N, C-alpha and C positions, 0 to 999 in steps of 0.2 A: 688392594682396594683400601684396606684399613690404614696402611702406612701412607698411601697417597692422600687420603682424606685428611689425615692429621697434618701433613706437610702443607696443604693448601688452605687450611682454615685454622691457623694458629693464632692465638691472641697473646700479645706480648705486653707485659706490664713493665714500665720503666719510670724512673723519676722524671718529672717534667723537664724537657729540654727542647726549646723551640728551634727547629731547624728549617732553613729555607733551602729548597732543592732547586733543580733546574727542570725545564720543560724541553723535551726533544723538539728540535726545530722543524723536522720533516713530518709530512703526513701523506697517507696514501690516497685520501679522498680530495676531490676538487671542492673548493669553496664556492658556494652558490653566490650569485650576484643579484638575483632578482626573484622576489617571492611575494606572496600575499599571506597575511596572518589571519587565522580563524581561531577565536577563543570563546570559551563559554563554560557552562556548568551542566553536568549530566545527573539526572534524577530518575528514580523509579516512577513510572507513570501512575501507579496505584497509590503507593505510600508517600510519594514525593521525597523519599529519602535520597540524600546525596550518595552517589555511587563511586567508590574508589577503585583504582586500578582497572579502569575501562580502557579498552583499546580504541585509539583514534588514528585512522590511517588513510592513505590514498589508495583506493582499490587497484589491485593488480600490481602494486609495488610494495617494497618493504620500507617505504617512508612513513613514519608514524611516531606516535608518542602514547602516553597513558595519562589518565586523570590522576591527580594527587589525592591525598587522604580527605580533601574537602570536596572532591568531585570536579575540580577545576582542570581545564586543559588549555593549552595553546599549541597550535600546529602551524608551521611555516611551510607553505605549499609553493614549490618552484613553479614559476609561470611557464617554464619550458615543458612541463608535463601536460599542460592544457586539459587538466581534469575538470569535470563538471560537478563532481561530488567529493565529499569527505565521508568515510564510513565510520560509524560508531558501533562497537560490538562488545558484548560482555557475556560471561557464562550465565546460562539460564534466561537470557533475554533474546528477543528478536532484534536483529541488527537493523540499523536505520541509516539513512544517508542525509547529509547536509548539502543542499545545493550551493555550488560555488560559482559566482558570476564574474570572477576576475578582479574583485575588489575586496578589501579587508572586511571581515565580519567580527563583531565584538559583542560581548555580554549576551551570547546566545544561551538559551536553556533548552537542552535536549532531553526529551523524555523517552526512556526505553520501556517497552512493554514486556512484562514477564511472559515467558513461553511455557505453557503448561503441557505441551505435547510430550508424550512419552513413547519409548520404543515398544515394539510388539512384545508383550510379556512372554508369549510362547517362545519367541526367538531367544530372549534373555535366559529363560530357564533351561533352554536346551544347550547352552554353551557353558563349558567349564571355565571359571575365571582365570585360573592359571594357564590353561591352554590358550585363551585369548591373548594373554600377555606374551606367551611364547610365539604365537602366530604374528603378533605385532613386531616382535624382535626379528623374526625371519623376513619380514617385509621392509625392514629399515633401508636396505640398498635400493628398493623400488620406490619408496615413498619420500626419501630425503635426497638432498642435492648430491649429485655425482660429480660436481664441479668444485674447483677452488673458489672460495668466496672471500670477499672483503666486506665486513660489516662495519658500519659506523654506529657507535653506541654512546649514550649518555650514562655515566656511572656516578653514583653518589654514595658516600658513607657519612653517617652521623653517629655521634656518641652522646648519650644522655646520662647524666648523674641525677637519679630521681627523675623529675620532669624537666630538668634544665639541660639545655644543649651545652656541651663543653668542647665539641670538636665537629666541624663540618668540612668535608673535603669532597670535591666533585671535579669531573673531568670529561672531556670528549675523548673517546678512545677509538682506535682502529683495531679490529679483530680479524685476524687472518685464520680461516678455517679450511682445512683440507677436506676432500670428499668424505661423506659419512661411511664409506667402506673402509676408511683408514682409521688408525688410532689417533690420539690427540697429541702425540709427542712432537709433531711439527706445527701445531696450532700455536699462535702467538698473539700477544696484545701489545700495543704501543700507545702511549699517551700523546695526544696531539696538543691539547692545552688544558690547563686545570688551575684550580685555586683552592685555598683552605683558610679556615679561621680556627684558632685554638684559644681556649679560655685562658685569661691572665689572672683569674682569681687566685688569691693566696691559698685557699683551701683545696684547690684542684691539684693535688700533688701527684696524682696518678694519671698517666697518659695511656690509653688503651689503643693498641694498634692492631689492625687486621692485616696480617701478612699476606701479600699477594692478592689483595682485594680485587682489583680489576680482572685478575685471572680467573675469578669465579665464572666469567663469561665462557671460559673453556671447560673448567673442571665440573661445573654444575650442569652442563649440557648432558643430562643423564642418558639421552639416546646415543650420543656419540661417545660418551664415557661411561659405559655400563658398569664399570667397577664400582661406581658410587652406589648404585641401586639395582640395576637391571642385568647383572651378570647371571647367565643361565645356570652356572654352577652353584649359585647361592640362592636361587629362587626357592629351593626347598627349605630355606631358613624361615620362610614366611607362610602364613595361612592367608589365602585370598578369599574374598567374598564379593559377590555382585551386589551393587547398591542401585538405588533409583537412578535411571538415566537422566541426562540433561541435554540441552542444546547449546552449542557454541558456534558462533558465526552461522546460525541457521542450519547447522548440521547435527544430526543425532549422535550422541556419544555414549558409549558404555562407560560406567563408573565402577571401578574395582578397588575396594579397600584392601589393605594388607596390614598385618601385624606379626611380630616375631612369634615363632612357635618352637624355637630352640634357644638354648643358652650358649652364647659364644664368649670368647675371651675379650671381645670388643662390643661396643654398643651397636644395636641394630636400629631399625626405624619403624615408625607407624605412619600410615599415610593413605593417599588415594591416587590412582592412575586414571586418566581420561583417554579413551581410545575411540577414534572416529569409527562409527559403525560400518560405513561402506568401504573405507580404505584400509582400516585397521592400522592407522597411524597414531602414535602417541601425540596428543595435543596439549596435555597439561599434566604436571606432577606436583602434588602437594605432600610434603612429608616432614616429620619431626624426629629428631634424635631421641631414642628411648632414654627416659630418666629413671628406669627401673633400678639401675645401679649407678649412683652418682659418680663413683670413682671411674667407671668406664666412660661415662659421658665427659668427665673432666679430661681424661686422657685423650679423647678424640679432638678436643678443641683448644686446649691450653698448652702452649709451648714453653713459656717462661713467666715467672713472677718473682717479686722480691721476697726475700726470706722473712718469714713471720706473717705474711699476708695469707689469709684464708679465702679460698675461692670456691663458690658453689654455684654451678649452672642451674637455672630453673627452666629454661626453654631454649631450644635451638631448632628453628623452623626454616623451611625452604619452599619456594614456589618457582616453578619453571614452566613457561608458556611457549607454545609453538604456533606458527601461523602458516596457512596454506597460501601459496602464490603460484599461479600457473601450474597447478597439479603437483607441486612439490611442497614439502613442509620445511620450514626454516625456524630457527631459534628467534624468539620475539622478546621475551622478558624474563628476568631472573630477580628474585628477592630472597635475602637471607636476614634473619633476625636472631640475635643472640641476647638472652637475658640472663643475668647472673647477679650474685651478691658477693660483696667483699667486706672483710673486716680484719683488723689487726688483732693479734692475740692480746688478751687482757682488756680489750675494749668491749663495752656492753652492747652497742648497736652496730648493725651492718648497714652498708650502703647498696642500694639497687642501681645497677647499670644496664643500659640497653644499647647494643651496637646494631645498627641497621645498614645494610648495603643493598643497592638495587641497580640494575642495568636494563635499559630499554634500547632495543635496536631501532635506530631512526632512519637508516638507509642501508642499501646493500648493492653490490655489483658483482657479476660473475665473469665478465669479460676483461681480458688484459689485466688480470690480477697478479701482482708481484708479492712474493713472500716478504714478511717483515724480518729484517736481519736480526739474528740473535743478540748482537751487541747493543741494539737500541730497544729491544723488547723489554717489557716489564717482567721482572723476576719474582718468583714466589717468595723470595727472602726479603723483598722490599715492601714498604708501606706507602700508600698514596700520599699521606700527609708529609712524608719526607721528600717527595719528588715534585711537589708543586708549590707555587708561591702564594702569598697572601691575596685575599679578595681584592679585585680591581673595580673598574667602573661598571655601571649597570648594563652597558652594552657589550660586556665581555664576551658573550657567546655569539654575538653577531647573528648569522643566518642559520645557526644550527638548532635543530629541534631538541628540546630538553624537557625534563619533567618539571612542571611549574612548582615552585616552592609553596608549601602550605603557609597559612598565616602565622602559625607558631614558629615555623622555620625562618620566615622573613623577620619575625620579631627577634629570634635568636641571633640572626646575622647582625641586626642593628645593635643589640646589646653587646655582642662580642666586639664589634667595631669600636664601640665607646670604650671598652676595656683597654683597647690597644692604643688609644690616644694618650 
């Protein structure tokens, strides 16, 4: 578990060298030819606050996207599905439906109502939190897909120096997943199409690369890859506590927090697990790498750096979401954020960096699924920015559902484009 994590989330520092890679020409998914577009903004009904990372999907399918940090979304609905609604759901809120009448809808404002319902306190207090986690692990073969799956996902990486973007890379990816009864060694990712922008500023002499970035779709699936967090043999490393329950997709959820209770040679985690009350299926995991020992945290994420560069992580956080479709639970969304400081020896001030990666599953099929050949799969030793070309036209993504850029990200793209002229 410890070695695997280090190999799949290494950060490599090298002197700036702008490389243009290639995009594999094949793809497992069929390209859509006819769709309608629904876009808008999601707010809290009471506070009117914009809500980020809200699920927007077509009911009964794995076609969907999420809102960005400004609460904005765009979803492309294939007309072949003949759906009458688009569903909007978020943790702690009642789900709502947007009527779809076969025509494009734009500039909608969707208000979600906070759900104050709680679980039966007697039931909660009668259950041991670690026992609930173990029960949910035992039910994985029952609750999660027993078939081979091919997921379509939108993946994005951004690197910031202070508040300024210095690297933006994004791609449409295919994710081949074996049944949840199997390990992840045969699960693979392939890039269908992608693009990048790198800063050309003279002062940006460091390039930060997240090795194997798109493969986080495999390795951070904590249910299928329990070595990351849910290994039964290491549950004793953590103290578990029952928290206030919440609602997700109008279903009651146990919320179980955990924190290290032993000292190990490697960094452990602090976080929360969300478990469906009726099915005992994991629906969400939020966790952070312990910073109690900076040396251990550094060893967990840093693979290589230039001589003389001092590196100090300040936060390494993860979010993994799952979604129920036709009585089975599937991977839906993954986000990873790494914050750290760098400075050179004998320099007075350090520089803050933030690396953020996220993947949202936008489609899925279980029938007639073919494995991704190893030779065209994305390797854990590769970085996305080395495998895709520079930003192209505004219609680059065509019919694919993606996460809408925030205003700041769009501004960053514009500025980086000007640097390259």
